[in-house]
N, C-alpha and C positions, 0 to 999 in steps of 0.2 A: 453747677452742682447736679449730680445725677438725681433723678427722681426716686424718692423712697418708695418701697413696696410694702403695703400693709400685710403683715403675716397673720396677726390675730386682732380682730376688731375689739373695741371696748365692750364690756358686758353691761349694756344699759346706756342711759343718757343722764346728763347732769341734773335734769329735772324729771321726776317720775310722773306718770299719768295721774296718780292720786294727788300729788302736790299741785299739778296743773289744774285738775278739776276743782280742787279747793279754792285755788286762786280765782278761777272763773265762776265759782259758785254754781257748779253743775252737780245735780243729783242724778242718779241713774247711770246707765251704761250705754244709752242709745247712740251717743256720739263719741265713744271711746276711740274708735278707729280713726275718726277725723282728727280728734285732739292729738292722738299719738302721732299721726302723720305730720301735724304742725310742729310737734316737739322734735321729731326726727329732722325735719327740714331746717328748723332754727339751729339745731345742734350742728348739722352738716355745714351750714353757712359759716359757722365759727371754727369748727374743729378740723384738725389733721392737715394733710398735705394741700388740700384745696380750700381750706377754711381761711377766712380773712384774718384770723388771729396769728396764723403762722405757728401754731402750737397745738399739742394734744390736750384734751380736757381730761377725760378718764384714761386710766392706764391702758395702753395698747401696744402691741409689738410690731415693729417695723424692721425692714432690712434694706441695706444699700449694697448694691453689687458694683464692684470696681474691676477694671482690667489689670490693676497693679496696686501694690501697697502705696498708701499716701506718702508723699515725699516729706511732708511736714505734718503738723497737727491735723487731724481729721475733724472737721466741723460738722457736728450732727445737724440734720435739717430742722430739728426742734430743740427747744430747751427742756428742762425738767426730765432729764434722762436718769434712769436708775442705773448707776455705775455698776452695781453688783449683778445686773442682768445683761450686761453687754457680752456678746460672744463674737469673737473674730475667727473666721475660718479662711482657708485658702486651698487651692488645688496646686499640689506640688508639680515638679517638672515631669513626673510620671502620670499626671492627671488624677492623682488620688487626693481626696479631700482630707485636710489636716486641720487641727485646732491650734490656735495660738494660746499658750498658757496665759491665764488672767494676770499672772505676776509680771508679764512682759509689757503691760500697758496700764495706763491709768486714765480715769475720766475726771474731767474738771468741769464744774458747772459755773458759768459766768452769769452776768446779769441778763443777757438776752440769748445765750446759746450755751451749748456744752461742747467740749472738745475731747478727743481721744489722743493721747500721746504715747508713743512707744518708748520704752526705756532706752537710754543711750547705749546700753550694753546688748540690746536685742539686735541680732543679725538677721536682716531681711533675707528670707530663703528664696531660692529659685522657684519660679512659679510657671504654671502652664500658660500657653498663649491662648487666652480666651477672654471674652468680655466680662465674664463673671468670675474671674480668677480669685478675687478676694471678696468676702462678704462680711458685713458688720451688721449683726442683729442686735436690737436694743428695745427696751421698754421706755416709753415716754408718756408723760401725763402727770396730772396733779395727784392721782390716786383714785380713790372712790368718789362717788358723787358728793359726799359730804366734805371732801377736800377741795373741791372746785370753789374758787372765790365767790362770795355772795354776789358781787357785782356782775359776774358772768352769768350766774344762775338767774339773777333778776332780769338781765338783758334778754335771756331766752324766754322768760315768762312774759315779758312785754311784747316780744315778737310774736309769740303764740297767741296772746290775747288780742293783738291787732289783727292777726290773720283770722281768728275765730269770729271777731266782731265785724270785720269788714271782708267777708268772704269773696266779694267780687274784686277787691283790691282797688277801689276807686278813690278812697280817701288818701290825702297826702298828709305827711306828718307836720308840714309847715316849719319854717325856720331853717331848713337845710340840715345837712348832716352834722355840722358842728354844734347845733343846738338840740339835736335829737337825743332823747335820753338813752337810747340803746348805744349810740356811738360815744356818748359821754361815759357810760358805764364801762365799755370795753376798751376805751382808748389806752388806759395804763397797761393793758395786757397785750396789746398788739406789738409785734416785732418790727413793724414798719410804720411810718408816719401816716396818720389819717389825712 
């Protein structure tokens, strides 16, 4: 699968600085920058194309560029795709960008992924000879921070609390990954086996 390109990042993180400071029992703003950096790092560890969950947390826009139309169903790189926000474009044989009407395809969400299927009546047009001849742009994610499952939000808070309390990173969680509360919380949401 081709690597997706992020077009618009999420507007925020699943856990806010205020929520995290309450969790850590921090008064004042002296360490806001540090705590926010831990939130960003924990979110990055889980979210998007490089995150270990293999999914987007907050809604964000991505694009996939292809040299040709998919010959079968197109499998999105993430689940939780907003079908109404999918846009398919292509460069025609004159190298002019064209839109595919939304009525010509449908998006189906499965348990672990989403798929785009062109209607059987849609005739694939002639396209330009270029690596990005077809682009599929889409929104993926649970929605707003309040829509992210509590288990994922709690896992982020545990990771941030650990980083905040053990700034040198010398303590080990003990018990291995299978017994670590973070991995136990996120396991049901991963698209690959832990």
